[in-house]
PATOR-926500 format. One line per 5 residues: number of its first residue (from 1); their letters; for each residue x, z, y of C-alpha. Coordinates in pm, whole numbers. Each point is the difference from the previous one (the first is absolute). Example, Ala and Ser with C-alpha at 12.3 -4.5 7.8 and 13.67 -1.06 7.14 Angstrom:
2
1> AS> 1230:780:-450; 137:-66:344 $
This chain:
124
1> MDFEA> -1380:7163:3521; 137:-180:-310; -153:-313:-158; -192:192:-268; -149:234:258 $
6> KQHQA> -101:-294:218; -145:-175:-302; -194:310:-103; -128:54:353; -99:-366:32 $
11> GEDAN> -196:24:-323; -185:306:123; -70:-165:336; -135:-311:-172; -209:217:-234 $
16> ISAPD> 151:-162:-308; -127:191:-299; 118:30:-355; -146:-265:-231; -239:239:-171 $
21> EVDDD> -145:113:334; -121:-342:116; -356:-130:-31; 6:-275:-268; -206:-257:194 $
26> DDDEA> 201:44:318; 320:-3:-205; -92:-328:-174; -75:-167:332; 321:131:159 $
31> LRDIL> 202:-118:-301; -157:-348:21; 86:-18:370; 363:96:-67; 31:-242:-292 $
36> DAWAA> -148:-294:193; 200:61:315; 327:51:-182; -46:-297:-233; -52:-226:302 $
41> SEWPV> 318:98:183; 199:251:-209; 10:214:310; 35:288:63; 234:123:-269 $
46> TIIKD> 168:339:-1; 290:57:-237; 99:357:-78; 272:148:-220; -189:229:-234 $
51> RYEGT> 54:367:79; -11:103:-366; 215:-292:-120; -278:-146:-213; -111:318:-175 $
56> YSRGQ> -364:-59:96; 0:-356:138; 211:-134:-288; 241:-181:233; 274:64:255 $
61> WTAWP> -179:-196:276; -364:-44:97; -161:-279:204; -331:60:176; -240:-255:157 $
66> VEPEE> -54:223:303; 181:123:312; 239:296:-53; -243:250:151; -267:-111:-248 $
71> VPPAV> 203:77:-313; -170:299:-161; 201:310:92; -46:143:-350; 258:-245:-140 $
76> SDDDC> 275:182:188; -152:347:-12; 63:274:-256; 22:-69:-374; -361:85:-80 $
81> LCSDW> -158:-211:276; 231:-291:-71; -61:12:-374; -377:27:50; -7:-295:242 $
86> WAANR> 189:-232:-234; -211:104:-301; -325:-57:191; 116:-337:136; 96:-115:-351 $
91> ERMHL> -337:109:-138; -194:-186:268; 190:-201:260; -71:117:351; 297:-172:153 $
96> PVGVG> 221:-265:-160; 363:105:-16; 299:-197:-116; 261:204:-181; 349:-115:-92 $
101> DSPQA> 367:83:-31; 82:-184:323; -190:-72:322; -44:-367:-104; -126:98:-346 $
106> AVEAL> -256:234:162; -126:-281:227; -25:-238:-297; -193:267:-192; -232:44:300 $
111> RIEVR> -73:-374:1; -95:23:-368; -214:312:56; -191:-166:285; -50:-323:-198 $
116> QARAK> -128:189:-305; -228:226:202; -152:-297:184; -56:-188:-325; -167:305:-154 $
121> DEAL> -222:43:307; -101:-367:-2; -91:20:-369; -253:276:69 $
């Protein structure tokens, strides 16, 4: 089984749903948990070379504040699912993602995303 198949299977096993299929209250709480945990330790971080070379993510590399099996499988799925996931996550963040032209740039972008999301949450 290749990496993408394992990733897709892991996502199904973990019942990770597309952003628009998640209950908003549960999603907000889950996002807060991820933001707080990651801001405290910057761990875990999963760095992935973008399957579509930035077509949907807008960068060559992505950095995620979750374990590899928790990265939404849609981001490496077919064009439609991938495009839909990125559009939905941009509209309303369900998971912070750093995007960049190098692995380091993606991690730096993730740090900024987490910082901004936490500041926005604290302002509410």
